[in-house]
C-alpha positions as a printed Julia matrix, in Angstrom:
685×3 Matrix{Float64}:
 239.03   -87.59  63.51
 240.38   -84.15  64.32
 243.19   -84.43  61.8
 240.77   -85.85  59.27
 238.8    -82.62  59.21
 241.74   -80.28  58.99
 242.77   -81.52  55.54
 241.29   -80.53  52.19
 239.71   -83.36  50.2
 238.27   -84.11  46.78
 234.57   -83.5   46.69
 231.8    -83.98  44.17
 228.97   -81.46  43.93
 225.54   -83.06  43.79
 222.65   -80.77  42.88
 222.16   -78.0   40.36
 223.39   -74.48  41.0
 222.95   -72.18  38.02
 224.75   -69.13  39.33
 226.36   -66.33  37.32
 229.27   -67.63  35.28
 232.82   -66.47  35.67
 235.4    -65.08  33.32
 235.64   -68.39  31.52
 232.63   -68.92  29.25
 232.45   -72.62  30.21
 232.99   -72.58  33.95
 231.32   -71.51  37.15
 232.69   -70.75  40.61
 229.78   -71.39  42.95
 231.02   -71.58  46.55
 231.83   -69.51  48.47
 229.63   -66.68  47.23
 231.02   -63.12  47.32
 230.07   -61.43  50.58
 229.1    -64.72  52.21
 229.85   -65.94  55.72
 231.79   -69.15  56.21
 232.36   -71.22  59.32
 233.35   -74.72  60.32
 234.06   -77.3   57.65
 232.85   -75.93  54.33
 233.19   -76.37  50.62
 234.72   -74.63  47.63
 232.96   -75.88  44.53
 231.9    -75.31  40.95
 232.55   -76.72  37.5
 234.85   -76.31  34.5
 234.2    -77.97  31.14
 237.81   -78.67  30.25
 241.04   -78.35  32.21
 243.89   -80.44  33.51
 243.97   -79.15  37.07
 241.88   -76.91  39.36
 243.65   -75.03  42.14
 242.12   -73.03  44.98
 244.26   -70.15  46.21
 243.45   -68.52  49.55
 244.44   -64.87  50.09
 246.42   -64.57  46.84
 249.21   -62.03  46.77
 249.5    -61.82  50.56
 251.83   -63.3   53.14
 249.03   -65.75  53.99
 248.66   -67.15  50.48
 247.99   -70.9   50.35
 247.27   -73.09  47.34
 245.24   -76.3   47.51
 244.48   -78.66  44.68
 240.77   -79.32  44.22
 239.2    -82.57  43.17
 238.18   -82.45  39.53
 236.34   -84.48  36.91
 233.56   -85.53  39.28
 230.0    -86.06  38.14
 227.92   -82.96  37.33
 224.92   -84.03  35.22
 223.74   -80.42  34.93
 226.85   -79.39  32.97
 226.16   -81.52  29.88
 223.39   -79.26  28.56
 221.77   -75.96  29.46
 218.19   -75.98  30.82
 217.13   -75.0   27.29
 218.74   -78.15  25.87
 221.76   -76.48  24.29
 225.2    -78.06  24.61
 227.12   -76.71  27.62
 230.07   -79.02  28.24
 228.67   -81.96  26.32
 229.62   -84.37  29.1
 229.13   -84.66  32.84
 232.58   -85.11  34.43
 233.19   -81.41  35.07
 232.68   -80.86  38.81
 235.39   -79.66  41.14
 235.41   -79.25  44.87
 237.52   -78.79  47.94
 236.45   -79.58  51.48
 238.09   -77.06  53.79
 238.13   -76.17  57.46
 237.56   -72.42  57.35
 238.9    -72.18  60.9
 242.39   -72.59  59.41
 242.14   -69.07  57.98
 241.14   -67.29  61.18
 238.46   -64.7   61.83
 237.88   -61.89  59.38
 237.74   -61.19  55.69
 239.53   -63.44  53.21
 239.82   -63.89  49.46
 239.65   -67.13  47.5
 240.66   -67.55  43.86
 239.72   -70.51  41.64
 242.18   -71.28  38.85
 242.02   -73.69  35.93
 245.48   -74.63  34.66
 246.84   -71.54  36.36
 244.29   -69.07  34.98
 241.81   -67.49  37.37
 238.15   -67.97  36.46
 236.47   -67.05  39.75
 237.11   -65.06  42.9
 235.19   -64.25  46.06
 235.75   -62.16  49.16
 234.04   -63.65  52.21
 234.05   -63.47  56.01
 235.14   -66.28  58.31
 233.88   -66.62  61.88
 235.58   -69.14  64.15
 235.07   -70.26  67.73
 238.65   -69.32  68.52
 240.36   -72.54  67.49
 240.73   -74.86  64.51
 238.62   -77.62  65.99
 236.2    -77.04  68.85
 235.61   -80.12  70.96
 233.46   -81.11  73.92
 230.58   -78.71  73.3
 226.98   -79.41  72.37
 223.87   -77.39  71.8
 220.4    -77.41  70.32
 218.45   -74.29  69.39
 214.99   -73.63  68.02
 214.78   -71.21  65.08
 211.25   -69.91  64.75
 209.34   -69.1   61.56
 211.65   -70.89  59.16
 211.42   -71.67  56.31
 207.88   -70.27  56.52
 206.0    -68.32  59.17
 204.67   -70.61  61.87
 207.2    -73.36  61.11
 210.11   -74.01  63.46
 213.31   -75.99  63.07
 215.95   -77.17  65.55
 219.64   -76.58  64.93
 222.08   -79.01  66.54
 225.86   -78.62  66.84
 227.77   -81.28  64.9
 231.37   -81.51  66.05
 232.65   -83.36  63.0
 231.48   -80.48  60.76
 232.24   -77.71  63.28
 228.84   -76.28  62.45
 225.11   -76.63  62.96
 222.78   -78.97  61.11
 219.01   -79.18  61.1
 217.98   -81.83  63.58
 215.27   -84.39  63.0
 212.82   -85.67  65.57
 214.55   -88.94  66.37
 218.27   -89.68  66.43
 219.37   -92.63  64.3
 221.81   -95.31  65.37
 223.87   -97.97  63.69
 226.79   -98.2   61.33
 230.49   -98.32  62.0
 233.41   -95.98  61.61
 235.82   -98.58  62.98
 237.46  -100.07  59.9
 240.55  -101.97  58.8
 243.65  -100.13  60.0
 244.48   -98.67  56.56
 241.15   -97.01  55.75
 238.58   -94.82  57.51
 235.16   -93.23  56.95
 235.26   -89.91  58.78
 231.92   -88.36  57.81
 229.06   -88.86  58.36
 229.21   -90.14  61.91
 226.75   -92.89  62.95
 223.67   -91.39  64.58
 224.34   -87.92  63.2
 221.84   -85.49  61.72
 222.39   -84.35  58.14
 220.87   -81.44  56.2
 221.64   -79.14  53.3
 224.9    -79.55  51.41
 227.03   -82.0   53.38
 230.2    -84.02  53.03
 231.1    -87.7   53.01
 234.83   -87.99  53.61
 237.69   -90.09  54.9
 240.83   -91.84  53.68
 242.03   -95.13  52.22
 245.71   -96.08  51.91
 245.42   -98.01  48.67
 242.53   -98.53  46.25
 241.55   -97.94  42.68
 238.12   -96.44  43.33
 236.02   -95.21  46.27
 232.24   -95.42  45.99
 229.58   -94.08  48.32
 226.38   -96.09  48.36
 223.2    -94.64  49.82
 220.62   -97.05  51.27
 222.32  -100.24  50.0
 220.05  -103.21  49.36
 216.88  -101.11  49.11
 214.75   -99.83  46.26
 216.29   -96.37  46.71
 219.92   -97.5   46.48
 222.21   -95.02  44.72
 225.95   -95.21  44.1
 228.17   -92.17  43.65
 231.87   -92.12  42.92
 233.96   -90.09  45.36
 237.01   -88.06  44.49
 240.14   -89.91  45.61
 243.93   -89.53  45.93
 243.94   -86.07  47.46
 246.58   -84.9   49.9
 246.23   -86.17  53.47
 249.49   -85.56  55.38
 248.0    -87.16  58.51
 247.8    -90.56  56.79
 251.53   -91.01  56.22
 252.34   -91.86  59.84
 250.4    -92.47  63.04
 250.58   -89.86  65.83
 253.13   -92.16  67.46
 255.38   -91.97  64.4
 254.68   -95.45  63.03
 254.03   -95.97  59.33
 250.34   -95.75  58.46
 249.99   -95.44  54.67
 253.56   -94.38  54.05
 252.41   -91.62  51.69
 249.94   -88.72  51.71
 247.68   -89.06  48.64
 244.93   -91.01  50.39
 241.99   -88.68  50.93
 238.52   -89.13  49.47
 235.45   -86.96  49.59
 231.99   -86.46  48.2
 229.93   -83.29  48.53
 226.29   -84.26  48.64
 222.97   -82.46  48.75
 221.09   -84.34  51.48
 217.87   -82.79  50.17
 218.02   -85.4   47.39
 216.99   -87.94  50.0
 213.7    -88.04  51.87
 213.24   -87.02  55.48
 214.14   -89.76  57.91
 216.7    -92.48  58.4
 219.21   -93.45  55.72
 222.31   -95.63  55.48
 225.58   -94.49  53.95
 228.15   -97.13  52.94
 231.74   -96.39  51.92
 233.4    -98.95  49.65
 236.95   -99.36  48.38
 237.04  -101.36  45.15
 233.63  -102.74  45.98
 234.4   -103.78  49.59
 232.66  -101.9   52.4
 235.01  -100.43  55.0
 232.64   -98.08  56.85
 228.97   -97.23  57.18
 226.73   -94.9   59.08
 223.01   -94.68  59.71
 221.99   -91.02  59.72
 218.79   -89.0   60.01
 218.16   -86.53  57.21
 216.02   -83.39  57.53
 214.89   -81.64  54.35
 212.55   -78.85  53.32
 210.78   -81.15  50.84
 212.61   -79.58  47.94
 216.03   -80.28  46.5
 217.07   -76.63  46.65
 215.33   -74.09  48.87
 215.38   -70.64  47.29
 214.3    -67.07  48.06
 214.22   -67.41  51.81
 216.4    -65.82  54.44
 216.79   -66.05  58.17
 219.2    -65.27  60.94
 219.01   -66.07  64.62
 220.89   -65.43  67.86
 221.91   -68.66  69.59
 222.43   -67.74  73.22
 225.18   -69.03  75.5
 227.07   -71.05  72.9
 229.76   -72.32  72.92
 229.84   -71.11  76.51
 227.82   -68.99  78.9
 228.05   -65.29  78.1
 228.79   -65.85  74.41
 226.2    -65.86  71.64
 226.41   -66.89  68.01
 224.49   -65.14  65.24
 223.81   -67.65  62.49
 222.5    -66.87  59.0
 220.9    -69.01  56.31
 223.28   -69.57  53.4
 221.3    -70.53  50.3
 224.25   -71.91  48.34
 224.99   -74.35  51.18
 221.32   -74.99  52.09
 222.24   -74.54  55.72
 223.0    -72.04  58.46
 226.53   -70.71  58.97
 228.01   -68.72  61.83
 228.05   -65.03  60.87
 229.14   -63.42  64.15
 230.34   -64.39  67.62
 229.13   -61.92  70.25
 230.41   -61.9   73.81
 229.58   -58.25  74.46
 225.79   -57.82  74.23
 225.45   -60.35  77.07
 227.75   -58.14  79.22
 227.37   -54.46  78.15
 226.84   -52.34  81.27
 226.47   -48.8   79.9
 225.61   -47.1   76.61
 225.94   -43.7   74.93
 225.28   -42.42  71.4
 227.19   -40.05  69.13
 225.47   -38.63  66.07
 222.92   -36.21  64.67
 219.15   -35.73  64.85
 218.53   -39.41  64.07
 220.07   -40.3   67.44
 218.02   -37.5   69.01
 214.8    -38.78  67.38
 213.58   -35.4   66.13
 209.86   -35.6   65.19
 209.75   -39.35  65.75
 206.47   -39.11  67.64
 204.44   -38.41  64.5
 201.06   -36.72  64.08
 200.1    -34.61  67.07
 203.71   -34.4   68.26
 205.29   -32.36  65.47
 207.44   -30.29  67.79
 210.42   -30.07  65.41
 212.45   -30.75  68.54
 214.43   -33.65  69.93
 212.23   -36.51  71.16
 215.04   -38.55  72.62
 212.78   -41.08  74.3
 212.13   -42.45  70.79
 215.76   -42.78  69.73
 217.07   -46.07  68.34
 220.21   -46.3   70.48
 219.88   -45.25  74.12
 216.18   -44.82  74.92
 214.78   -46.96  77.74
 211.01   -46.78  78.25
 210.01   -50.37  78.91
 210.01   -50.21  82.7
 210.29   -53.63  84.3
 209.15   -55.46  81.14
 212.7    -55.82  79.91
 211.88   -57.59  76.66
 209.25   -55.14  75.44
 209.61   -51.94  73.43
 207.75   -49.88  75.99
 205.25   -47.1   75.4
 207.24   -45.44  72.61
 207.1    -48.44  70.27
 210.88   -48.37  69.77
 212.76   -51.46  70.99
 216.07   -49.64  71.23
 219.56   -51.09  71.37
 219.72   -50.33  75.09
 216.45   -52.18  75.64
 217.6    -55.12  73.51
 220.74   -55.39  75.63
 218.65   -55.34  78.81
 216.4    -58.02  77.36
 219.4    -60.21  76.53
 220.82   -59.82  80.03
 217.52   -59.73  81.91
 219.02   -56.83  83.84
 219.13   -53.04  83.74
 222.09   -51.15  82.26
 223.17   -47.5   82.52
 222.13   -45.31  79.58
 223.3    -41.78  78.83
 220.26   -39.5   79.14
 220.69   -37.22  77.32
 223.12   -38.94  75.0
 226.11   -37.24  73.36
 224.46   -36.81  69.96
 223.29   -33.38  68.76
 220.71   -32.41  66.19
 222.32   -30.82  63.15
 225.68   -32.39  63.9
 228.15   -32.99  61.09
 231.23   -35.16  60.91
 233.16   -32.07  59.88
 232.49   -29.85  62.88
 231.04   -32.06  65.61
 232.31   -35.63  65.72
 235.57   -34.86  67.5
 233.78   -32.8   70.19
 231.1    -35.45  70.66
 233.77   -38.14  70.99
 235.43   -36.06  73.71
 232.09   -35.63  75.49
 231.36   -39.33  75.36
 234.86   -40.26  76.49
 234.48   -37.9   79.44
 231.12   -39.45  80.28
 232.7    -42.88  80.41
 235.82   -41.63  82.15
 234.45   -39.53  85.03
 232.96   -41.7   87.74
 232.92   -44.37  85.06
 229.92   -46.67  84.79
 230.6    -50.37  84.86
 232.31   -51.94  81.87
 232.03   -53.07  79.17
 230.81   -49.79  77.71
 229.13   -49.22  74.36
 228.84   -46.13  72.15
 227.02   -45.95  68.83
 228.15   -43.66  66.01
 225.64   -42.72  63.29
 226.74   -39.65  61.34
 227.27   -38.07  57.93
 223.7    -37.13  57.0
 224.13   -33.43  57.66
 227.41   -33.39  55.76
 225.13   -34.22  52.81
 221.94   -32.38  53.71
 223.31   -29.15  55.16
 224.8    -28.33  51.79
 223.54   -25.38  49.79
 220.51   -25.9   47.58
 222.35   -24.73  44.48
 225.28   -26.87  43.45
 227.9    -24.28  42.42
 229.06   -21.64  44.92
 231.75   -18.98  44.79
 233.12   -20.13  48.14
 232.05   -22.01  51.27
 231.76   -21.05  54.94
 234.49   -23.43  56.08
 236.93   -22.92  53.25
 238.76   -25.88  51.77
 236.95   -28.35  54.02
 233.85   -27.88  51.87
 233.47   -28.34  48.12
 232.11   -25.22  46.31
 231.42   -27.39  43.26
 229.24   -29.8   45.25
 226.73   -27.81  47.33
 229.49   -26.84  49.82
 229.33   -30.35  51.23
 232.15   -31.67  53.4
 235.02   -32.85  51.23
 235.96   -36.51  51.42
 239.39   -35.61  52.8
 237.95   -33.45  55.59
 235.36   -36.12  56.39
 238.07   -38.74  56.79
 240.31   -36.44  58.82
 237.6    -35.64  61.36
 236.48   -39.26  61.54
 240.01   -40.33  62.4
 240.38   -37.58  65.01
 237.21   -38.69  66.77
 238.21   -42.34  66.69
 241.54   -41.43  68.25
 239.61   -40.13  71.24
 237.3    -43.13  71.53
 239.86   -45.92  71.2
 241.64   -44.61  74.3
 238.63   -45.45  76.49
 239.14   -48.86  78.14
 236.65   -51.67  77.57
 234.58   -49.66  75.11
 232.72   -51.19  72.18
 232.49   -48.61  69.39
 229.63   -49.45  67.05
 229.8    -47.46  63.79
 226.73   -47.46  61.56
 226.93   -46.51  57.9
 224.89   -43.43  56.98
 221.36   -43.94  55.7
 220.99   -43.57  51.94
 219.23   -40.2   52.24
 218.46   -40.06  48.52
 215.71   -42.59  49.3
 213.63   -39.64  50.52
 212.7    -38.99  46.91
 210.77   -42.28  46.83
 208.22   -40.74  49.17
 207.23   -37.49  47.45
 203.55   -38.47  47.48
 203.4    -39.24  51.2
 200.96   -37.0   53.08
 202.68   -34.78  55.63
 201.07   -33.91  58.96
 202.75   -30.54  59.47
 200.76   -27.31  59.74
 201.41   -26.73  56.02
 199.75   -30.0   55.0
 199.92   -31.49  51.52
 202.47   -33.99  50.26
 206.07   -34.44  51.27
 207.08   -33.0   47.91
 205.14   -29.81  48.56
 206.55   -29.57  52.09
 210.13   -29.89  50.86
 209.62   -27.17  48.26
 207.8    -24.84  50.63
 210.44   -25.28  53.31
 213.2    -24.34  50.89
 211.4    -21.59  48.97
 210.05   -19.93  52.13
 213.55   -20.23  53.65
 212.17   -21.83  56.8
 215.58   -23.46  56.9
 218.52   -22.07  54.9
 219.2    -25.44  53.3
 215.63   -26.76  53.32
 214.9    -30.33  54.34
 217.95   -31.76  52.61
 217.09   -29.23  49.9
 220.18   -30.03  47.84
 218.34   -33.27  46.97
 214.65   -32.8   47.75
 214.08   -29.39  46.13
 213.88   -31.18  42.79
 214.07   -34.95  43.05
 213.49   -35.24  39.33
 216.88   -33.66  38.68
 219.2    -36.64  38.21
 222.18   -34.42  38.95
 220.92   -33.92  42.52
 220.38   -37.63  43.05
 223.73   -38.48  41.51
 225.69   -35.95  43.53
 223.9    -36.85  46.76
 224.33   -40.58  46.33
 227.95   -40.47  45.19
 228.96   -38.2   48.07
 227.08   -40.27  50.64
 228.62   -43.46  49.29
 232.08   -41.9   49.48
 231.44   -41.1   53.16
 230.21   -44.65  53.73
 233.3    -46.1   52.07
 235.57   -43.94  54.23
 233.83   -45.04  57.4
 234.11   -48.71  56.46
 237.77   -48.5   55.45
 238.94   -46.45  58.42
 236.86   -48.5   60.84
 238.64   -51.63  59.59
 242.02   -49.98  60.22
 241.14   -49.1   63.81
 239.46   -52.44  64.47
 242.69   -54.19  63.47
 244.77   -52.34  66.09
 246.04   -54.46  68.95
 245.78   -53.37  72.56
 248.24   -50.55  73.27
 248.93   -50.09  69.55
 249.09   -46.5   68.29
 246.61   -45.27  65.7
 247.92   -44.92  62.15
 249.51   -41.62  61.11
 247.81   -40.19  58.02
 248.06   -36.85  56.25
 244.6    -36.05  54.93
 242.48   -32.95  54.55
 245.5    -30.67  54.97
 246.46   -32.07  58.37
 248.48   -34.94  59.78
 246.38   -36.95  62.22
 246.85   -40.12  64.23
 249.9    -41.46  66.0
 248.98   -40.01  69.4
 246.23   -42.37  70.63
 246.74   -45.92  71.83
 244.02   -48.5   71.74
 243.0    -49.24  75.31
 242.69   -52.75  76.69
 239.38   -54.41  75.89
 238.31   -51.75  73.4
 236.81   -52.99  70.12
 235.24   -51.49  67.03
 232.65   -52.8   64.59
 231.13   -51.32  61.44
 227.71   -52.18  60.03
 226.51   -51.57  56.5
 222.92   -52.48  57.42
 221.67   -48.89  57.56
 223.11   -48.2   54.09
 221.57   -51.17  52.27
 218.17   -51.11  54.02
 215.27   -49.73  51.97
 213.16   -47.64  54.32
 209.39   -47.54  53.83
 207.08   -44.55  53.78
 205.79   -45.47  57.24
 209.33   -45.25  58.6
 209.64   -41.55  57.69
 208.16   -38.92  59.98
 205.0    -37.31  58.62
 205.95   -34.15  60.51
 208.86   -33.19  58.27
 209.15   -36.04  55.74
 212.83   -36.18  56.61
 213.57   -37.75  60.0
 212.74   -41.35  60.93
 209.34   -41.96  62.5
 209.18   -44.13  65.6
 208.74   -47.06  63.2
 211.94   -45.99  61.45
 213.75   -45.66  64.77
 212.59   -49.15  65.73
 213.79   -50.53  62.39
 217.2    -48.9   62.85
 217.54   -50.4   66.33
 216.66   -53.86  65.02
 218.76   -54.01  61.86
 221.79   -52.54  63.63
 221.67   -55.02  66.51
 221.89   -58.6   65.23
 221.69   -57.52  61.59
 218.95   -58.34  59.11
 218.2    -60.57  56.15
 217.05   -59.16  52.81
 213.59   -60.45  51.99
 210.0    -59.43  51.23
 209.64   -57.79  54.66
 213.09   -56.22  54.96
 213.95   -55.09  51.44
 217.52   -54.21  50.51
 218.89   -51.85  47.89
 220.59   -53.77  45.09
 223.33   -51.74  43.43
 223.33   -52.46  39.7
 225.9    -49.87  38.65
 223.26   -47.32  37.66
 223.73   -44.4   40.05
 220.18   -43.04  39.94
 218.76   -46.51  40.45
 221.11   -47.03  43.39
 220.16   -43.64  44.84
 216.46   -44.52  44.82
 216.87   -48.24  45.58
 214.92   -48.91  42.41
 216.35   -52.41  42.09
 215.48   -54.41  45.18
 217.26   -57.34  46.77
 215.02   -59.88  48.52
 217.38   -62.83  47.98
 218.06   -63.73  51.62
 221.41   -61.93  51.87
 222.41   -61.33  55.49
 223.88   -58.0   56.6
 225.43   -57.99  60.1
 224.58   -55.36  62.67
 226.88   -53.88  65.29
 227.0    -57.06  67.39
């Protein structure tokens, strides 16, 4: 069975997926979706109207490139005509598919290319999460996911070893069927008594046949027969593990990709037949959502202590697969012993208290990262209404941890002038009389590199010379931003057993969505009037992000602000990936940037890790989540949202709206186009 699942097979896609088409006018690459998460045994699928051969290439152009031939010419009724009745392919034998154990690729980001007769027609970059090995055995687990697919409805996820993933479990386990077959043929999936849900696979091998059929519910009024793809490569079928001849060749695999939602809830029988003769069957229990394809929902959940105690999985709903996949494996939140924060006024929670508490000072007890106010009620937010990252860790562990109070962040801090010093301060905090490991430090920075710029765009010169751009509000140049980011990371990676959690900057141009919000400062009026008064009265030299907010109607301000912030975000993501990839005791990369050569002096300490989250960049903040005191900093609701989305991550939906980037810069700056499609964005764990 183990070998069975490590080989790619022909598969047939059952169900209709009308996703954006690829470079070929008459083709579609449907799975995996760009930016998706893949785990266990999954599928690569789509359709092409006319070709001789479909190949799937993993990590093209790299040392890890692999090419697999996909099954082709399988039944796809939806490809004959468009929904409007126009001719699409004109026939139905256009499906292709490949069943693949994603664990073969290893953890991290990978690329897959789909090619018809050697020409690429689809490509996707995706993230694989494994359990540390190609095939995890001898584990089991069941977990309740609340409020899915609708509020008040719960489902149970059960681990299915044969699929190396979770399926939705029914109320009663089925029994019956047989996998034991004649010695030269085998039905591998589904297993008798298994639970099936979403897009699943029926697979196995036969040494010699003309045709393999899969029959659902044979001998009943609901009987259906589907032809499986056959004659795909199965190296494990040539010889037995003992070296004796089995099939004597390798082209013996068969497979069918099937949408179990086509069947009703309850027990069903699956029969596998070679040239009309049954060689395997299984009685399974199917769980559906009473629709063939569930759309516009999203959900993620933390499954605790799986596959072992002290390790959690974060799973996310994957619409294209109609099932949950493993997005992250987390063995740190269950063990973190101490926490600090590096950053600016967001991590100091300036004005987070709201009306009546407009001190214009740090209110650190409200901050998203390190604040602990819940007393002995470890799984509550406490009196401040902010369920911080520190409190979430304590809730997960049911134990207290050590938090830096005050933390190492500083209001007004910039990447340019403060990150390196804050990194040194935090490293010293963890290094002198060190608190228990593992340690955790959050990094949320870059906002003042945008907002501390001059109100007018063009300047004769800037205070810090070439490190600031006189043609862009004297904002930190991209080169200087990257240089200082690398210098700070060099300090942090040398701290043993430290998790470095780097959050993307918030899209500060969103402030302009909230011009009409009423402010509760002594000046009163709207946020728009407060921003203008603050700048014109020179209460602050640069206003409240005056380079943007002084005139939100000026597209040049929005464009400059967004493009600069995105450049900072891109730098943080790219450099974070470089440092995350370092092995223990490996030296940081040497780079000449911003007029200085940096790196090459710090070695990554044992047990130190680094993660980057884009959640704070894509999240669309609401008016309630902005402080009424200054219409600039997060309110306590905003602090709470930051803590939540940067912990396990969040799913784009009606409640948590994402910014959809359409290519229009002003639209992207204001998050005008919203994403509520169920896309999952990981947090720092």
